[in-house]
N, C-alpha and C positions, 0 to 999 in steps of 0.2 A: 618698078615693082614695090619698092619701099613706100613710095607715096600712096600707091593703091592699098597696101596693107593698112597704113595709118588712116586712110579715108574710110575703109570698111570698119576698122576698129572704132573710129570716132562715131560713125553711124550706128554701130552696135551699142556703144555707150549711151548715145543720145536716145536711141530707141528704148534701152533699158530704163533710163531715167523717166522717160515718158510713160512707160508701162507702170513703173512704181508709183508715179504721181497719179496716174489714172486709177490704180487700185486703191491708193490711199485717200484720194479726194472724191471719188465717185459717191460713196455713202454720205459724206457731209453735204455734197451738192444736192443729192436726192432729198436729204432732210430739209435743206434750205428752201427748195423750190416746190416740194410736194408734202413731205411728212409734217414739218413744223407748222406751215401756214394752215394746213387742214386741221391739225390738232388744236391750234389756237382758236380757230373758228368754233370748233366743237366745245372747247372750254368756255368761251364767251357765251355761247348759246346755253350751256349748262348753268352759268351764273344767273341767267334770267329767270330760272326756276326758284330763285331764293324767296323764302318766306320767313319773316322775322318772328321767331317764337316769343311768346310771353315769358317774362323773366321767371325763373324757377327758384330763385334764391334771393335773399336780402344782401348777400355778399356782392361785391363788385368783381368784375372780370378784368384781369390785366394780362396783356400779351407780353411775352418775354423770350429772350434767347439766353441759353445757358451753355457753358463751356465755349467761351470766346477768348481770343488772345489779342493783346495790344502790344504797344512798343516795349512793355516791360519784359516780354518774352524774347528770348534770343532769336527766335525765328519769325518775328513779326515787326512791322514798322507802323502799325496802326495807331492813329492819334484821334483826338476828339473830332478833328476836321473830317475824319473818315467815318468814325463810329456814329456820331450824332445825326448827320444827314441820312445815313442808311437806316437808323432807327426811326427817324421822323417820317420818312417816305413810306415805311412799312407799318406805321402805327404801333411801334414797339414801345412799351412802357418801361421795361427794365432789362438790364444787361448784367448777367452774372459772369464776370471775368474769371478765367482760370489761367493766369499767367505763370509761366515756368519760373521758379525761384532762381535767384543768382547764387547757386551753390546750395549747401545744406542748411545754412542759417537763414531763416525766412522771418521777416518782421512785417506784420500787417497791422493797419492798412498801409498800402503803398500803391503807387501808380494812381489811377483814377478812382475816386471814392466820393459818392454823393450824388446830388441831382444836377444835371446839366441840361438846360432847356427842357425841363419837365421829363427828362429821361433819368431814371435811377440807375446808377452804376454801382455794383457791389464787387469789391476786389476779392479774389480767391486764388488758389494755387492748383495746378495740375502737376503731380509728381508721384512716383511710385504707384501708379494705378489709381490714384484718388483724384476726384474733384472735391476740393476742400474749401469751405467758406467759413472761417472762424466767426464772422459777423461782428467782430469787435477787435479791439487791440489784442494782438497775440504774437507770441514768439514760438516758432516751430523749428525744432531741430530734426531735420529729415534723415539724420544719420542713425537715429534710434529705431527700435523695432516698429514695424508698420502698424501692428495692432495697437501698440501703445500710443502712437501718433493719433490714430482714429479715436481711441478712448479719450485722450486728453481734449481733443477738439469738441467731441460730442458732449462730454461732461461739462464743458464750459459754455454750452449753448449753441455751438456751431453745427454745421452740416457737413457730413462726409458721405459722398456717393462714390460708387465705383465707376471709373471711366473705362472706355474701351472694353466692353464686356466680352469681346471676341478673344481677349487675351486671358492668360491664367491669373486667377485671384484666389485668395483664401475665402471662399464662399461661406465657410463656417465662422468667420469673424463676426462676433455678435455686435460690433459697434457701428459698422456702416449701416446707413439708413435707407439706401436706395441705389439705383443703378441706371445707366443709360440703356434705354430700350431701342434707341436708334442713334447712330453716330455717322455723320455724313462722310468723314474721312475713312472710317472703317468700311463703309459701303463701297468706297472707290478703290480699295486695295486690290480688288480682283480685276481692275481695268488695265489695259495695255496703254502705256503713256503716249506713244506716238499717234495712235488713232484718236485719242482724246484731244491732243494738241491740234491735230488736223481739223477736228470738228469745231473746236473753239476758234481757230483761225477763220473758218468759213461762217460760223454761226454765233460766235460768242458775243458780237456786238448787237446783232439784230434779234437773236433768240437766246439770250443768256439763260433764262429760266428753263427752257426745254433742253438746252445743252447740259445743264446740271441734271435734269431729270433723266437724261439718256443713260446716266450711270447708275440709276436706282435698281436695287435688288431688295426685295422684302427680307428683313432679317428674321427669318422664321426660327433659326436655331437660338438666337438671343431671346426672342419672345418666349420660346419653350423653356429656356433656362429661368427666365423671370417667373413664368407661371409655376414652375416646379418649386422654386424658392419660396414663392408666396403661399404654398401649401403648408410651409413650416413656420413662417414668420412674415410679418408685414414688411414689404420692400416697395418703396415709392419708385415709379418709373417715369423717366422724363427723356426728352430728346436733346441731343447735343449737336449743335450746328458745327462746332469745332472749326470755326473759320479763323484764319490768321491774316487774311488778305495778303497771302505771301506766294501764291503760285503765279507770279507775275515777273515782268521785266520793267524796271523803272530806272530813271537817271536823275541826278541832281548835281549842281555845282558844288565843288568843295572849295576850301579856303584859298587855294592857289590858283583858282580859276579853271581847273580841269573838270572833266565830267567823271563822276563816279557812277558806274553801272551796277545796279543791285538786281540780283536774280532770285530764283525760288528760295524759300526759307530765309529771306532777308540776307543772303550772302552776297558780298561784294564779288563780282565776277571780272571786273576790269576797271581801269581808269584810263581816260584818253583825253587828248586835246580836242578843242572845238575845231573841226575841219569841214571841208566841203562835203565829205561823205556822210557826216552825221548832223550838220547844222540844220538841214531841212527837216529833220525829225523832231527838232526841239521846239518848245513853246515857252512863253514866260512862266516863271515859277508859280505853281498853284499855292494854296494855303499851307500845304505840307512841304513846300519847297521842291516838288518834283517838276522837272522840265520835260520828261517823257514818261509815258505810261502805256504798257501793253498788258491789260488786266484779264486774268482768267478767274481767279478766286477773289471775289469782292464781298464786303460786308452787305452791300445792297442786295445782291442776289441771294446770299446765304441767309440773311434775316427773313427773306420772303419764302425760302424753300421749306423750312420746317420750323414751327413755332410752338412754344408752350403757353397754354392758357391756364391761368391760376385764379381761383376764387379767393378773395381776401377782403379784409375790411378797409384797407387803405394801401396806397402806394408808399410803403415804408418798409425798411428792413425788418423790424419786429413783426409786422403783420404778414408780409410775404413769407418770411422764413417759417413762421408757425404753420401756415396753411400748406406750404410746400412739404414740410415734414409730415403733415397729416395726409398728404396725397390728394388734396383738393385741386387736382389739375388733370388736364388731358393734353394730348399733343396731336398736332395736325400738320399734314403737308399742305401748307397754306397756298402755295403756288397753284394748287388745283382748285382752291375755293376757300374763302374766308369762313372760319369755323366758329366765330362768336355766335352764341345762342344755343350751342349744344349743351345738353345736360344728361347725366345718368344718375338717377336717384332711386329711392324706394319709398313705399307707402306702408303704413302700419295697419293694424286691424281696425282702427277707427277712421281710416281713410285720410290720415294726416301724413305729411312727409316726415320720415323718421331717419333719413340719412342720405348722404350723397357719396360719390366716388371718394375713396379714402377712408370712409367711416367704418366702424365695426358695430354690428347690430346682432342682438340675440335672435335666435331662430323663432322663438315664440312671438316675437314682436312684428316680424315682417309679413306682409301679405302679397306684395308684388314689386317687381322691378319696372321702372319706367325710363324712357329715353326720348328726347326730342332732338331734331336736327334742323338747321336752317336751309339745308339743301336735301333733295331726295337721295336716299341711298339704301343699302342693304344693312340692317342692323344684325350684328352677330354677337350673341351672348356666349361668352367663354366662361366655363366653370372648371376651375382647377386645371386649366390648359386644354380642355376638351370643348368642342362646339356643343352647346346645349340647345341652341335654337337659332334660327335665322329668319329674316323677313324677305319679302320681295325687294326689288331694287327701286321702287318708287315711293318709299315710305318716308314720311316726315316725323312720324311718331311710332313708338314701340311699347308694348306692355307684355310682361311675362307673369302670369298668374298660376302657372302649373306648380307642381310640387317643388318646393325650394328646400334644398339640403344645406348642410354646413359646408363651408368652403369659401373660396375667393371667386367672385363673379366680376368680370370686367366686360366692357363693351367695345367692339370694333365697328366702324362704319366704313363700308366699301361703296364707292360711287362708280357709275357707269358713264364713261365719256366715249361716245361712238360705240365701238365693239370692245373697248378695253374696260376690264374690271380692275379698279385700282384701290388699294388701301388709302384711306383718307384720315381717319381719326382713331386713336387708341386712348381709351380712358384708363385711369387707375381703378383697381378693384374696389368693390364693396365686400367687406369681410363678414360672413355669417358664422356665428359660433353658438 
């Protein structure tokens, strides 16, 4: 009788585990063998529609990622051996780091600073809700009033943007110059961890870009806040990849020959001896010293997911910072399509270009808004947060010559891949006064 009870109990538990695994892994398996291959084919077919537009400006176009963490942050182990290859394979020209300071006393520059294999790295800090880049030697005491911190950095030529706009901020602070209009980590906060892990177990190696994309939700509330704030003052919008390369499990040898296992947020989760159960998992140390990697959040996929495109004179801190602060940039979900070649500008009464995204133009000077795209999409002209006009989904060019009023006008481009209508590009506004 007891044996029979244990037998049925064992079968019940085994069946329960099977049902749980079936429920958990059926969606990832469907994505691996049906959804993702089909979507990738459609994306590749869409790329064939690319037409290179003629250059619309004398400025150069630089691709970059902002709000990135490296080994200087307590929750990252990222080194140049991780950052630079990820940048090179994704044609990234610059990386604006936002490493967490070590306490309240912060001295910059620190960590990585300069040009590495033609990739410009600019050190900065993320603390108290700020993305802060002093752009020069600086001493920051993070224990003082936040508005005073922002004031001091900006008055000395630096950049202060608000990070994580889904959180509370002093939106009336006059010193911050812009805000994140998309943050990848903020986007993932509504996801359940276990299904995400299951999906990456099944699809993370073969379809990492679509596994990232699975978590996407358009940040309509944040965009609305940005539009609302732009009716009162100029605020630059940019995208934050916010990658730490830290949602992973890795291992390395420590000095006594044991293995140190590092888990999410760069926390040490265990140390162990080399034994038969783990030896088969290990490989020779890579350039960063890791002998085991199970990666979910990587720079390589993150840098391809969403990218900032900045128009500037040169790949230098002075030039990039000037044009970023002017708002001469747009942001694009690059995994859906390379967005170089896009432009949103305006024409004056004499048929000459009189401004581009980020510029301020007097009402009597402007005659029309114009936009071009390297891939066909739907142009959406947004005026003070409201849709003013939209095109069909097969347009490479757009022009608006109807009555223009004062306010902030920005451009969105949506693309159609299969039956999916997806946001692709967000430009900064042109301000009409």
